[in-house]
C-alpha atoms as one frame of an Amber mdcrd trajectory, in Angstrom:
protein
  22.109  -5.340   7.660  24.220  -2.684   9.354  22.155  -0.087  11.274  25.071
   2.329  10.923  24.232   2.556   7.214  20.732   3.869   7.982  20.082   7.085
   6.085  17.306   9.493   5.263  14.580   8.246   2.926  11.084   9.025   1.634
   7.714   7.321   1.203   8.419   6.152  -2.334  11.504   4.149  -1.312   9.619
   2.504   1.553   6.564   1.592  -0.557   8.765   0.274  -3.363  10.772  -1.919
  -0.953   7.552  -3.378   0.479   6.087  -4.009  -2.984   9.300  -5.674  -4.170
   9.402  -7.902  -1.085   5.768  -8.918  -1.639   6.419  -9.719  -5.302   9.453
 -11.788  -4.423   8.029 -13.904  -1.591   4.230 -13.722  -1.307   2.395 -16.473
  -3.226   0.191 -14.951  -5.929   1.953 -11.554  -5.960   4.663 -12.165  -8.567
   2.844 -10.464 -11.444   2.717  -6.636 -11.346  -1.056  -6.668 -11.899  -1.486
  -8.733  -8.719   0.635  -6.581  -6.381   0.979  -2.847  -6.876   1.306   0.529
  -5.178  -1.878   2.559  -5.273  -2.800   6.069  -4.187  -5.773   4.537  -2.353
  -6.032   1.261  -0.473  -9.163   0.493  -2.509  -8.281   1.544  -6.063 -10.761
   2.936  -8.558 -12.530   0.729 -11.097 -10.078   1.348 -13.923  -7.239  -0.709
 -12.458  -9.006  -3.759 -11.021  -7.196  -6.767 -12.506  -8.552 -10.114 -13.551
  -7.436 -13.296 -11.881  -9.436 -13.520  -8.662  -6.983 -11.778  -6.326  -4.651
  -8.818  -5.936  -2.901  -6.775  -3.242  -2.531  -3.000  -3.004   0.093  -1.123
  -1.031  -0.912   2.396  -0.064   0.218   5.127   2.253  -1.966   6.028   5.217
  -1.793   8.765   7.808   1.470   9.854   9.362   2.510  11.715  12.484   5.627
  13.739  13.191   7.612  13.364  16.411   7.458  16.965  17.591  10.203  16.514
  20.205  12.708  15.487  17.543  11.556  18.228  15.174  11.762  20.894  17.893
  15.325  19.871  18.668  16.732  19.704  15.163  14.179  21.066  12.691  14.278
  19.649   9.204  17.500  17.748   9.984  15.525  15.475  12.310  12.166  15.328
  10.554  10.998  11.885  11.646   7.598  10.539  10.618   5.673   7.571  11.923
   3.873   6.522   8.750   1.054   4.056   8.272   1.383   1.675   5.326  -1.818
  -0.116   4.303  -1.532  -3.510   2.601  -4.904  -4.676   1.295  -5.494  -8.157
  -0.121  -8.610  -8.605  -2.257 -10.148 -11.907  -3.293 -12.990 -12.698  -5.626
 -15.061 -15.805  -5.105 -18.120 -17.078  -6.916 -21.127 -15.878  -4.979 -23.182
 -18.918  -5.979 -20.984 -21.168  -3.817 -22.457 -21.872  -0.425 -21.351 -20.462
   1.919 -19.465 -17.834  -0.115 -18.577 -15.675   2.903 -16.878 -18.604   4.547
 -14.966 -19.376   1.339 -13.747 -15.764   0.974 -12.418 -15.822   4.519 -11.267
 -19.412   5.090 -10.373 -20.891   1.672  -7.084 -22.703   2.220  -5.134 -20.907
  -0.518  -7.206 -17.908  -1.615  -9.103 -16.908   1.525  -8.420 -13.614   3.268
  -7.092 -15.432   6.353  -4.498 -17.240   4.213  -3.539 -13.934   2.562  -3.171
 -12.277   5.976  -0.870 -15.037   7.237   1.276 -14.887   4.085   1.542 -11.087
   4.139   2.473 -11.021   7.836   5.090 -13.732   7.254   6.599 -11.896   4.273
   6.710  -8.435   5.857   7.698  -9.357   9.412  10.005 -12.383   9.154  13.489
 -12.192   7.691  12.932 -15.635   6.181   9.191 -16.020   5.465   9.604 -19.807
   5.303  11.259 -20.113   8.733   9.411 -18.685  11.733  12.228 -19.903  14.004
  14.606 -17.329  12.455  14.706 -14.607  15.149  15.593 -11.830  12.721  12.980
  -9.480  11.324  12.762  -8.127   7.778  13.436  -4.452   7.175  12.745  -2.400
   4.066  16.137  -1.560   2.606  17.979  -0.470  -0.487  20.795  -2.969  -0.810
  22.243  -3.198   2.706  20.967   0.280   3.691  17.999   0.026   6.085  15.286
   2.641   5.492  13.500   2.671   8.857  14.419   3.678  12.404  12.649   0.597
  13.764  11.383  -2.611  12.163   8.043  -2.506  10.365   5.311  -2.887  13.013
   1.959  -4.582  12.441  -0.625  -2.440  14.216  -4.097  -3.602  13.204  -6.404
  -5.207  10.682  -9.894  -4.233   9.574 -12.783  -6.622   9.265 -13.371  -8.228
   5.889 -15.721  -6.176   3.724 -17.265  -6.342   0.275 -15.670  -3.978  -2.184
 -17.782  -1.280  -3.794 -15.971  -1.978  -7.094 -17.053  -5.366  -8.234 -19.284
  -8.322  -7.748 -17.845 -10.918  -5.402 -14.735  -8.948  -4.376 -13.876  -8.800
  -0.687 -10.856  -7.296   1.066  -9.370  -6.244   4.375  -6.737  -3.676   5.303
  -3.592  -4.736   7.156  -1.986  -1.670   8.728   1.700  -1.367   9.453   3.591
   1.457  11.092   7.087   2.541  10.167   9.294   5.271  11.591  11.692   6.976
   9.200  13.735  10.147   8.762  12.746  12.260   5.766  15.249  12.946   3.005
  14.350  16.519   2.147  15.552  18.659  -0.732  14.594  18.778  -4.368  17.154
  17.023  -6.575  18.744  19.270  -9.198  17.112  18.918 -12.610
């Protein structure tokens, strides 16, 4: 990818690129009901899918680099945005120990989901850790971010308020991008 092609963008292009990458490479995310963009990291009851797992991609807080903005105004409006990727798993609570299963299950546990999500969003080739290149959200060959997506933190696993046996954890990423401002003509 040629950094010279980097252009202005917006949150929707970044979230869509992340969702598309997840659907393409992350095991269990191929179906739209299992990997989707949500206005909240923990969606409301009406959109919880069946199937024992799903991943949401939501926007978190953002900060503006005031030094860039002071120098160039809206032409240099750069935001450091938090993107929250939240895997949820549902396990039978009658299995002993269910908490251990939700965290450590080889294929469906939250630790396995975390590893897969980090591999998909940080490595250029999620199947080859030796590849030194990183993945960048892009449209075609046009990178969207000033810097590669950065993994910044993860929350502890927690039961969801929206369903029996559901557990999730937030993986937070940071991305720096230049806003594409202006309302397109209608």
